[in-house]
One Martini backbone bead per residue (centre of mass of N, CA, C, O) as a GRO file, in nm:
protein
  332
    1MET     BB    1   0.421  -2.375   2.444
    2ASN     BB    2   0.691  -2.469   2.231
    3GLY     BB    3   1.017  -2.403   2.242
    4ASP     BB    4   1.141  -2.596   2.028
    5ALA     BB    5   0.945  -2.520   1.790
    6LEU     BB    6   1.059  -2.198   1.813
    7LYS     BB    7   1.322  -2.286   1.690
    8PHE     BB    8   1.616  -2.172   1.507
    9PHE     BB    9   1.839  -2.141   1.219
   10ILE     BB   10   2.115  -1.927   1.165
   11TYR     BB   11   2.287  -1.836   0.860
   12TYR     BB   12   2.565  -1.606   0.850
   13PHE     BB   13   2.768  -1.459   0.578
   14ASN     BB   14   3.049  -1.231   0.543
   15GLY     BB   15   3.317  -1.028   0.499
   16LEU     BB   16   3.299  -0.887   0.777
   17ALA     BB   17   3.361  -1.129   0.953
   18VAL     BB   18   3.649  -1.172   0.858
   19VAL     BB   19   3.763  -0.893   0.907
   20GLY     BB   20   3.695  -0.869   1.208
   21PHE     BB   21   3.858  -1.116   1.299
   22SER     BB   22   4.130  -1.029   1.190
   23ALA     BB   23   4.157  -0.768   1.353
   24ILE     BB   24   4.160  -0.903   1.631
   25ARG     BB   25   4.403  -1.083   1.589
   26LEU     BB   26   4.606  -0.861   1.526
   27ALA     BB   27   4.575  -0.708   1.790
   28SER     BB   28   4.669  -0.941   1.972
   29LYS     BB   29   4.954  -0.975   1.853
   30THR     BB   30   5.048  -0.686   1.904
   31GLN     BB   31   5.011  -0.691   2.211
   32GLU     BB   32   5.257  -0.893   2.262
   33THR     BB   33   5.487  -0.668   2.139
   34ARG     BB   34   5.363  -0.444   2.340
   35LYS     BB   35   5.342  -0.176   2.555
   36LEU     BB   36   5.095  -0.047   2.755
   37TRP     BB   37   4.969   0.275   2.809
   38MET     BB   38   4.822   0.493   3.001
   39ILE     BB   39   4.545   0.692   2.916
   40LYS     BB   40   4.448   1.008   2.961
   41PHE     BB   41   4.110   1.110   3.059
   42SER     BB   42   3.816   1.313   3.030
   43ASP     BB   43   3.508   1.438   3.025
   44THR     BB   44   3.585   1.674   2.842
   45ASP     BB   45   3.698   1.506   2.611
   46ILE     BB   46   3.433   1.359   2.544
   47LEU     BB   47   3.253   1.611   2.494
   48LYS     BB   48   3.420   1.720   2.259
   49LEU     BB   49   3.388   1.475   2.080
   50ASP     BB   50   3.079   1.474   2.070
   51GLU     BB   51   3.048   1.744   1.927
   52ARG     BB   52   3.203   1.659   1.675
   53PHE     BB   53   3.029   1.413   1.601
   54ALA     BB   54   2.771   1.573   1.558
   55HIS     BB   55   2.883   1.741   1.313
   56GLU     BB   56   2.956   1.461   1.153
   57GLY     BB   57   2.707   1.249   1.196
   58ILE     BB   58   2.746   1.052   1.426
   59PRO     BB   59   2.614   0.809   1.572
   60PHE     BB   60   2.567   0.732   1.889
   61HIS     BB   61   2.652   0.422   1.890
   62ALA     BB   62   2.950   0.497   1.751
   63ARG     BB   63   3.110   0.687   1.956
   64PRO     BB   64   3.268   0.524   2.173
   65PHE     BB   65   3.454   0.371   1.975
   66ARG     BB   66   3.568   0.624   1.841
   67ALA     BB   67   3.688   0.747   2.097
   68ALA     BB   68   3.884   0.519   2.161
   69MET     BB   69   4.052   0.548   1.904
   70GLU     BB   70   4.139   0.849   1.955
   71ILE     BB   71   4.258   0.832   2.244
   72LEU     BB   72   4.457   0.572   2.194
   73GLY     BB   73   4.535   0.503   1.916
   74ASP     BB   74   4.799   0.277   1.901
   75GLN     BB   75   4.655   0.146   2.171
   76PHE     BB   76   4.440   0.022   2.010
   77SER     BB   77   4.253  -0.275   2.122
   78ILE     BB   78   4.095  -0.589   2.056
   79GLY     BB   79   4.014  -0.861   2.222
   80SER     BB   80   4.236  -1.076   2.302
   81GLY     BB   81   4.427  -0.872   2.499
   82GLY     BB   82   4.315  -0.608   2.507
   83ASN     BB   83   4.235  -0.288   2.577
   84ALA     BB   84   4.070  -0.192   2.867
   85GLN     BB   85   4.015   0.116   2.790
   86VAL     BB   86   3.786   0.082   2.595
   87HIS     BB   87   3.567   0.020   2.814
   88GLU     BB   88   3.615   0.271   2.985
   89ILE     BB   89   3.528   0.474   2.768
   90GLU     BB   90   3.247   0.359   2.711
   91ARG     BB   91   3.137   0.401   2.999
   92ALA     BB   92   3.181   0.706   3.013
   93TYR     BB   93   3.007   0.780   2.771
   94THR     BB   94   2.739   0.660   2.881
   95ARG     BB   95   2.726   0.843   3.131
   96LEU     BB   96   2.721   1.119   2.966
   97ILE     BB   97   2.567   0.962   2.705
   98PRO     BB   98   2.293   0.769   2.718
   99GLU     BB   99   2.204   0.738   2.413
  100VAL     BB  100   2.418   0.514   2.336
  101GLY     BB  101   2.246   0.271   2.485
  102PHE     BB  102   1.950   0.311   2.289
  103THR     BB  103   2.055   0.341   1.952
  104TRP     BB  104   2.091   0.066   1.847
  105PRO     BB  105   2.020  -0.066   1.518
  106GLY     BB  106   2.151  -0.286   1.401
  107MET     BB  107   1.995  -0.418   1.123
  108GLY     BB  108   1.704  -0.350   1.250
  109THR     BB  109   1.347  -0.257   1.266
  110GLY     BB  110   1.054  -0.374   1.446
  111LEU     BB  111   0.750  -0.574   1.513
  112ALA     BB  112   0.542  -0.681   1.788
  113ALA     BB  113   0.233  -0.848   1.913
  114SER     BB  114   0.003  -0.818   2.207
  115VAL     BB  115  -0.247  -0.732   2.089
  116ASP     BB  116  -0.196  -0.384   2.184
  117ARG     BB  117   0.097  -0.464   2.227
  118VAL     BB  118   0.409  -0.310   2.143
  119LYS     BB  119   0.723  -0.431   2.016
  120LYS     BB  120   1.032  -0.323   1.985
  121VAL     BB  121   1.270  -0.453   1.739
  122THR     BB  122   1.610  -0.551   1.734
  123ILE     BB  123   1.821  -0.669   1.499
  124GLY     BB  124   2.082  -0.854   1.507
  125VAL     BB  125   2.416  -0.918   1.465
  126VAL     BB  126   2.539  -1.181   1.245
  127PHE     BB  127   2.805  -1.419   1.279
  128GLY     BB  128   2.786  -1.694   1.135
  129SER     BB  129   2.679  -1.949   1.355
  130VAL     BB  130   2.343  -1.935   1.502
  131ASN     BB  131   2.147  -1.996   1.784
  132ILE     BB  132   1.800  -1.881   1.784
  133SER     BB  133   1.547  -1.783   1.965
  134VAL     BB  134   1.266  -1.608   1.965
  135ASP     BB  135   1.296  -1.470   2.240
  136GLN     BB  136   1.573  -1.352   2.174
  137GLY     BB  137   1.502  -1.202   1.910
  138LEU     BB  138   1.278  -1.020   2.076
  139GLY     BB  139   1.430  -0.944   2.368
  140PHE     BB  140   1.417  -1.167   2.572
  141SER     BB  141   1.546  -1.334   2.846
  142ASN     BB  142   1.315  -1.560   2.816
  143HIS     BB  143   1.062  -1.778   2.769
  144GLN     BB  144   0.880  -1.684   3.005
  145GLU     BB  145   0.861  -1.385   2.926
  146TRP     BB  146   0.733  -1.432   2.652
  147ALA     BB  147   0.484  -1.593   2.748
  148ALA     BB  148   0.367  -1.365   2.919
  149TRP     BB  149   0.338  -1.158   2.688
  150CYS     BB  150   0.146  -1.379   2.532
  151ARG     BB  151  -0.054  -1.500   2.755
  152HIS     BB  152  -0.023  -1.804   2.685
  153ASP     BB  153  -0.072  -1.773   2.366
  154PRO     BB  154  -0.015  -1.942   2.079
  155ASN     BB  155  -0.107  -1.731   1.868
  156ILE     BB  156   0.073  -1.500   1.964
  157ALA     BB  157   0.337  -1.653   1.942
  158ASN     BB  158   0.320  -1.714   1.638
  159ARG     BB  159   0.303  -1.421   1.540
  160SER     BB  160   0.574  -1.333   1.667
  161ALA     BB  161   0.748  -1.532   1.509
  162PHE     BB  162   0.677  -1.418   1.227
  163ALA     BB  163   0.769  -1.133   1.282
  164PHE     BB  164   1.063  -1.206   1.317
  165ALA     BB  165   1.104  -1.337   1.041
  166ASP     BB  166   1.044  -1.079   0.880
  167MET     BB  167   1.265  -0.903   0.990
  168HIS     BB  168   1.499  -1.081   0.909
  169ASP     BB  169   1.440  -1.111   0.600
  170LEU     BB  170   1.459  -0.815   0.540
  171VAL     BB  171   1.745  -0.721   0.648
  172TYR     BB  172   1.916  -0.968   0.539
  173GLY     BB  173   1.822  -0.950   0.246
  174ILE     BB  174   1.939  -0.672   0.189
  175ASP     BB  175   2.232  -0.733   0.271
  176ARG     BB  176   2.270  -0.962   0.055
  177ASN     BB  177   2.158  -0.734  -0.189
  178VAL     BB  178   2.372  -0.536  -0.225
  179GLN     BB  179   2.346  -0.268  -0.471
  180PRO     BB  180   2.349  -0.094  -0.727
  181GLY     BB  181   2.100   0.130  -0.702
  182ASN     BB  182   1.749   0.172  -0.615
  183ALA     BB  183   1.660  -0.082  -0.470
  184SER     BB  184   1.821  -0.051  -0.203
  185THR     BB  185   1.710   0.228  -0.138
  186PHE     BB  186   1.412   0.151  -0.109
  187TRP     BB  187   1.451  -0.064   0.108
  188GLY     BB  188   1.586   0.122   0.316
  189LEU     BB  189   1.344   0.317   0.341
  190ALA     BB  190   1.148   0.106   0.447
  191THR     BB  191   1.297   0.051   0.718
  192GLU     BB  192   1.268   0.340   0.825
  193GLN     BB  193   0.958   0.340   0.835
  194LEU     BB  194   0.931   0.095   1.025
  195LYS     BB  195   1.069   0.226   1.264
  196LEU     BB  196   0.859   0.449   1.305
  197VAL     BB  197   0.628   0.258   1.365
  198ALA     BB  198   0.749   0.111   1.611
  199GLU     BB  199   0.790   0.364   1.784
  200SER     BB  200   0.500   0.470   1.788
  201LEU     BB  201   0.342   0.206   1.894
  202SER     BB  202   0.533   0.158   2.154
  203GLN     BB  203   0.488   0.469   2.287
  204SER     BB  204   0.174   0.446   2.220
  205GLY     BB  205  -0.181   0.398   2.303
  206SER     BB  206  -0.242   0.553   2.047
  207VAL     BB  207  -0.402   0.676   1.746
  208SER     BB  208  -0.324   0.818   1.417
  209SER     BB  209  -0.301   0.910   1.095
  210PRO     BB  210   0.016   0.951   1.063
  211VAL     BB  211   0.094   0.636   1.090
  212LEU     BB  212  -0.010   0.542   0.807
  213GLN     BB  213   0.212   0.647   0.621
  214PRO     BB  214   0.456   0.462   0.707
  215ILE     BB  215   0.308   0.201   0.655
  216CYS     BB  216   0.262   0.246   0.347
  217LEU     BB  217   0.556   0.319   0.270
  218THR     BB  218   0.686   0.058   0.338
  219THR     BB  219   0.535  -0.102   0.121
  220GLU     BB  220   0.593   0.064  -0.134
  221LEU     BB  221   0.907   0.062  -0.127
  222ALA     BB  222   0.946  -0.245  -0.132
  223LEU     BB  223   0.798  -0.306  -0.396
  224LYS     BB  224   0.962  -0.109  -0.574
  225GLY     BB  225   1.237  -0.238  -0.523
  226THR     BB  226   1.167  -0.509  -0.656
  227LEU     BB  227   1.089  -0.398  -0.936
  228LEU     BB  228   1.362  -0.275  -0.995
  229HIS     BB  229   1.516  -0.544  -0.978
  230LEU     BB  230   1.320  -0.663  -1.222
  231GLY     BB  231   1.319  -0.392  -1.439
  232ILE     BB  232   1.155  -0.168  -1.348
  233THR     BB  233   1.097   0.153  -1.394
  234GLU     BB  234   1.062   0.459  -1.254
  235LYS     BB  235   0.870   0.571  -1.462
  236GLU     BB  236   0.657   0.351  -1.426
  237LEU     BB  237   0.614   0.385  -1.114
  238ARG     BB  238   0.512   0.696  -1.148
  239HIS     BB  239   0.276   0.612  -1.306
  240PRO     BB  240  -0.056   0.658  -1.229
  241LYS     BB  241  -0.183   0.425  -1.420
  242LEU     BB  242   0.005   0.192  -1.325
  243PHE     BB  243   0.067   0.287  -1.003
  244GLY     BB  244   0.191   0.483  -0.803
  245HIS     BB  245   0.010   0.427  -0.486
  246ASP     BB  246  -0.081   0.135  -0.570
  247LEU     BB  247  -0.055  -0.149  -0.390
  248VAL     BB  248  -0.203  -0.363  -0.555
  249LYS     BB  249  -0.055  -0.321  -0.824
  250LEU     BB  250   0.224  -0.375  -0.714
  251GLY     BB  251   0.167  -0.663  -0.608
  252GLN     BB  252   0.076  -0.790  -0.875
  253ARG     BB  253   0.344  -0.745  -1.024
  254VAL     BB  254   0.525  -0.904  -0.837
  255THR     BB  255   0.376  -1.180  -0.874
  256GLN     BB  256   0.425  -1.192  -1.184
  257GLU     BB  257   0.746  -1.164  -1.184
  258CYS     BB  258   0.763  -1.315  -0.871
  259SER     BB  259   0.678  -1.586  -0.744
  260HIS     BB  260   0.512  -1.697  -0.431
  261ARG     BB  261   0.377  -1.839  -0.151
  262ASP     BB  262   0.273  -1.546  -0.039
  263ASP     BB  263   0.067  -1.422  -0.242
  264PRO     BB  264  -0.219  -1.455  -0.121
  265LEU     BB  265  -0.151  -1.296   0.143
  266LEU     BB  266  -0.048  -1.039   0.016
  267LEU     BB  267  -0.304  -0.954  -0.143
  268ASN     BB  268  -0.491  -0.953   0.101
  269ALA     BB  269  -0.341  -0.735   0.262
  270LEU     BB  270  -0.353  -0.501   0.048
  271GLY     BB  271  -0.674  -0.479   0.062
  272ARG     BB  272  -0.655  -0.328   0.365
  273PHE     BB  273  -0.550  -0.072   0.264
  274PRO     BB  274  -0.546   0.250   0.259
  275ASP     BB  275  -0.584   0.574   0.126
  276TYR     BB  276  -0.322   0.767   0.216
  277VAL     BB  277  -0.349   1.010   0.026
  278GLY     BB  278  -0.660   1.078   0.063
  279ASP     BB  279  -0.644   1.037   0.406
  280ARG     BB  280  -0.420   1.236   0.538
  281TYR     BB  281  -0.651   1.474   0.629
  282ARG     BB  282  -0.786   1.240   0.797
  283GLU     BB  283  -0.929   1.082   1.036
  284THR     BB  284  -0.911   0.779   1.165
  285PRO     BB  285  -1.135   0.492   1.212
  286LEU     BB  286  -0.925   0.323   1.331
  287THR     BB  287  -0.808   0.109   1.537
  288ARG     BB  288  -0.543  -0.004   1.705
  289LEU     BB  289  -0.565  -0.295   1.611
  290GLU     BB  290  -0.581  -0.226   1.305
  291VAL     BB  291  -0.310  -0.077   1.285
  292ILE     BB  292  -0.132  -0.311   1.379
  293ALA     BB  293  -0.212  -0.502   1.153
  294LEU     BB  294  -0.097  -0.321   0.927
  295ALA     BB  295   0.194  -0.319   1.027
  296LEU     BB  296   0.232  -0.628   0.998
  297ASP     BB  297   0.167  -0.632   0.699
  298ALA     BB  298   0.398  -0.448   0.609
  299GLN     BB  299   0.621  -0.634   0.711
  300PHE     BB  300   0.543  -0.879   0.542
  301VAL     BB  301   0.546  -0.757   0.255
  302SER     BB  302   0.838  -0.662   0.265
  303ALA     BB  303   0.965  -0.938   0.315
  304SER     BB  304   0.845  -1.077   0.064
  305ALA     BB  305   0.974  -0.891  -0.148
  306VAL     BB  306   1.270  -0.981  -0.061
  307ARG     BB  307   1.277  -1.300  -0.029
  308ARG     BB  308   1.227  -1.358  -0.341
  309ILE     BB  309   1.528  -1.255  -0.397
  310SER     BB  310   1.730  -1.359  -0.160
  311GLY     BB  311   1.636  -1.634   0.016
  312GLU     BB  312   1.563  -1.522   0.286
  313ASP     BB  313   1.389  -1.788   0.501
  314VAL     BB  314   1.266  -1.821   0.806
  315ALA     BB  315   0.963  -1.858   0.754
  316LEU     BB  316   0.986  -2.146   0.639
  317GLN     BB  317   1.081  -2.273   0.903
  318MET     BB  318   0.824  -2.209   1.055
  319GLU     BB  319   0.629  -2.372   0.865
  320THR     BB  320   0.789  -2.661   0.887
  321SER     BB  321   0.906  -2.644   1.225
  322GLY     BB  322   0.675  -2.479   1.364
  323PRO     BB  323   0.370  -2.334   1.364
  324GLY     BB  324   0.313  -2.316   1.059
  325PRO     BB  325   0.099  -2.195   0.861
  326ARG     BB  326   0.021  -1.863   0.812
  327LEU     BB  327  -0.277  -1.880   0.703
  328SER     BB  328  -0.392  -1.966   1.002
  329LEU     BB  329  -0.350  -1.670   1.079
  330ILE     BB  330  -0.474  -1.404   1.293
  331HIS     BB  331  -0.459  -1.086   1.397
  332ILE     BB  332  -0.788  -1.009   1.513
   0.00000   0.00000   0.00000
């Protein structure tokens, strides 16, 4: 495995980066002109806030930061010279409510596989220009840890590199193309289904029919989101004779409306999906390896459906300066 060959360059920029940076700079300047007083808080204060946040539907990962803002009030500041009590409150919150430490959604969640071991991967939030190696992107501490997980097998390493590229292109492609209308809604729902798949396969060593539904829904929702973006109406998409839940028909229409280099592989992958509507009440005959392969296909098809619209295409960098053409890779 060549570490240099599997490194790539991500450039991502949007308004949030500028706003976030400006906010930190402003907080730092304000810090210089006022004296900060220590604010007293107790475990009881944090637990009361947490109960209120739960009723308000605030996600776990967002609660410590929100608590710091509420406890500190106008003393709240972050960045260079910021209020050190922000981190003190965050640490106390994590001690009391450990869930806040492992529910960070990042930009989105996907999966990579080494034979039948599945790793749930959270794609990080990137502002500005960042160099990220595949091992870092997949959540490994270093290249050696990733290589060991891949069994020092170049084919497994290459497949996991493309898996990361698909995750990135999917979630950042959606973020780049946020727009009013149902296309973004369908794409967002697809990523939620993919997260369910990643969590299920990474936490269990067995498989059952229920996991096939989110795998197929991931694919269907992503393809339908792209068709909506391309002008196909929801009425057409719901029509059982035109599309319904037929993934092959959806994929064929996507390739007709907006062709892409992925098309041969995409259509080939769609031909392997089961009839999840007809089979949902029957136990699957598929092995764990076959289900994992379908999950990776769903991730690829979803990413391909979005990248042809967004232009977010780390996968192309992989093909041209990394592992080489994806068509040469086999799942199982």
